[in-house]
N, C-alpha and C positions, 0 to 999 in steps of 0.2 A: 504493501499499500505506499504511494507518495504520495506529500503534502500538494494541496494549491500553489503555483508562482503566487510570491508573496503571502501565501499565509502565517500566522502566529506561533510561535509552536513552544507551549510551554511542556517541563517537565512534572509532577507537585507530590510527591513522599508522606502517605499518611491520608490519603486519600478515601476510605473506606468512613472515614466518617469526623463530626466538630468538625475545627474552621479549616481542613484538608479537603471533605466535603461540600463547605462551603463557599471555598474555595475556587473550587474545582468548575461548581457551578458561572459564581461571578467571573471566571475566563471564560467558558464555553458560551456566556450570552451574550459576551463579547468581541463576539466572532472566534474566537483563537482556537485550536486544533489541542487538549490536551490529552495529555499524557499520564496516568494515574495510576500510580502505583502505591499495593496493601498485600500485608501477605493473604490478601484475601478480599474480596470485591465488597461484601458489609451494606454500605447503602449506598452505592456505586449504584448497585441494578438497577434502580428506577431512572438514574440520570443514562444510561446505558441505551434503552430504550426512548432516550428523549431525544438523544444526541448525536448522529453521526461521521460526529468529529471529537467522541472520546474512546478511547482505546483501556483496558484496563494491560496494565504492565506489571504479573504478581512479580512482590519480590520482597525478599524477607530484609533488612537492610544488616540485619549483626552477625548472616550468613553472607564473609566474604570469599566464597570460591562458587556466587548468582554473579558478581562481579563482570567478568568477562560475561555472558550469559544474557546479562539484562542490557548490556552494552550494546548487546548482537541487534539483537528482540527492541530496542530504543530506534537507533541504526537503521530498522527496514521503516518502518513510524516513517521517518522524516531524515535527509542528511547532518537537520542543524537542530538545537535548540537555540531558540531564544528567549529564553528562561528559564530555566529550574530554580521555583520552592521547596525549600526541605525544609518540611513539616511532621515527619510523624517525629514521636518521642513517648516518654509511659512515666507514672513519676508511683513512687513509693517510699513511704516517711519512715526514722527512724525512727525505734520504741528504743528509748537509752535504758529502759531497766530490762529489757528483755533485748538486747539488738543482736539485729542478722546483719554482723558485717562483710556476710559475701551482697547484700544488696548493693552494695556500691559497685559491684563489677557487673550485676543486671542492670543499675540504672548507665552507668554511665559505657556498655556495650552498646545498649540500643542510640540514646541520645548523642552522644558526641561522636560515639566508636562507630554507631552506625550511620550518623550522618558526613561525615572519612569519606565512609564505602561511598555514603552518595555521592559522596564528589568528582568522588577514583570515577567515578559509572558517566558521571554529566560534561565534566571537563573537556578533554574531548569533542566531543560535539556542540557545546558554546564557543567553544572559538573558532568554529567554522562559522556563526552565524556575523550581519552584520554591527549589530550593535549588542550584543549578548550578557543578561542578567544573571548573576547565581547571587537568591536571597536563603538568607539561612532562618530558624525561627530560634529566637534563646526567651529568653522571659524577666517580666520587668523583677521575676523576684532576687534575680542578680545585684536590682539596686542595692538592699540589704539582708539584714540575714533575719532569715525566721527560725524559729524553733521545729525542729526534727525535719527540717530540708538538705542536712546534713549533702545528700546522693544527690539529689533534683537539683537545687541552687550550683554544686560545684561542679555539675554535667554542665548547665545552664550558662554558669561561668567561661567553663573551657570554652561552648562552641562559641559567646563571644567575643574572647582571646581569639580561638583560629580564623573567625574570621575575615576579624583587626586583620593580622596580620595576612591572612592571604590576596587582604585587598592589596595590599605594596606588593608583594608577589606577585598579582596578575594584571599590574596597569601594565606591564609590555605591551600585554596581549587586548588589552582594550576590552579585559571584561569586566563590564561594575558588580558590585559586591556590598549586598548589605544584611545590616542584620535587626531581625523584628526582634521588637519584644514587646511581648500582649502581658496582661493585667490576670483577671480569669474570665475566664469566658467556659457558659454555661457550657460541657462535651462528658462523655461519655464516664471520662478521667477526671474532673472535678467532681462530679455528682455523689463521687464515693465522699468524698470532702466532708469532717463533720462539726468545719468551723470555718465562722463569717469570712465571705468573697467579698467584699466592698468591690462597688462599681460593677459588679457580675453582667454581663452582655452575650448574649444570642451567639450561635457562631458564624449567623448570616448576621450581623451587625462586622462584629469584628473581620471577619472574612473582605467589606466594604469597605473598611478604615485601612485594611490590606493594601489590597486594591486601588484600593486609589491615592496612597501615596508612593506606591513600587513607582506609579508617574514617574515623581520625580528622582528616581533614584538614591534616594534618601543613604548617609552612609549605613545613619540606625534610627529606627521610626519606633517610639516606646509610644504604649497607646494604652489605655488612657487617663486625661492629661492630668487629671483628679488623684489618679492614682501613684503618676509622678513623682506631685505634689508630694504627697502624704511619704513615698521614700526619702526622697532627698532629705525629710524632717529623722526618717530613723537614721540616710547617713550618716548626715552633720551632727546628729549629736545622740549618738549612740548607747552613751549612759543612757539616757532617757529610753529611747528602742527599746534597752534591753529589759527598763525599772517595768514597761506595759507590757510585754512578748513574752518573759520567759516564766517559765513554770513557777510557781511557786512553792517553796519546803510540802 
């Protein structure tokens, strides 16, 4: 299958639910060809029936033995990628009373090393585009510390630094790099949370904000701004933040 001349092509990971699913729809409605990846189609089934410009490419991004296969599969649908939105991720929380330290490896394998595997897949195809854009999804959690978020926060901070450094090294190839830092979004992952999630938004609202922001190709885009402001306080007044959030004895 080949792409239409001048048709823009995006690869979205973590596309079976939540932000990835909503973002896939947003790109489709804007006329893009969307190559969508996840381990299973999940919520993509209905979109696959609605849009012939959507293709599902299965990928377990923690399995680096799949990298070559997925890269070849993407190449059969398009000779290039105009944009790659590396969105897939997971979350677990550390119970310090009965810590599962192996959880740190599980989260890093998906959120950080999985994203690195995705970069290995898509970078050769991005370099073939006239104005390529590489996008990675971090989190507002990197802006200030949260209890029990050791694994999740560290993995998302690793993504942020990785993309910042990669932005410099990809400048000679004219690949723009953006790091997205969303706040709390109502997804299957956050629905498991038992704590307050200020300024919670729907996946559709998050996808709209991300899609619109990416038009200008910012280095970083953190949203919503009210949460950004709250976390600014936590970052600049750490003792106050600690007193407010740290569990009591």
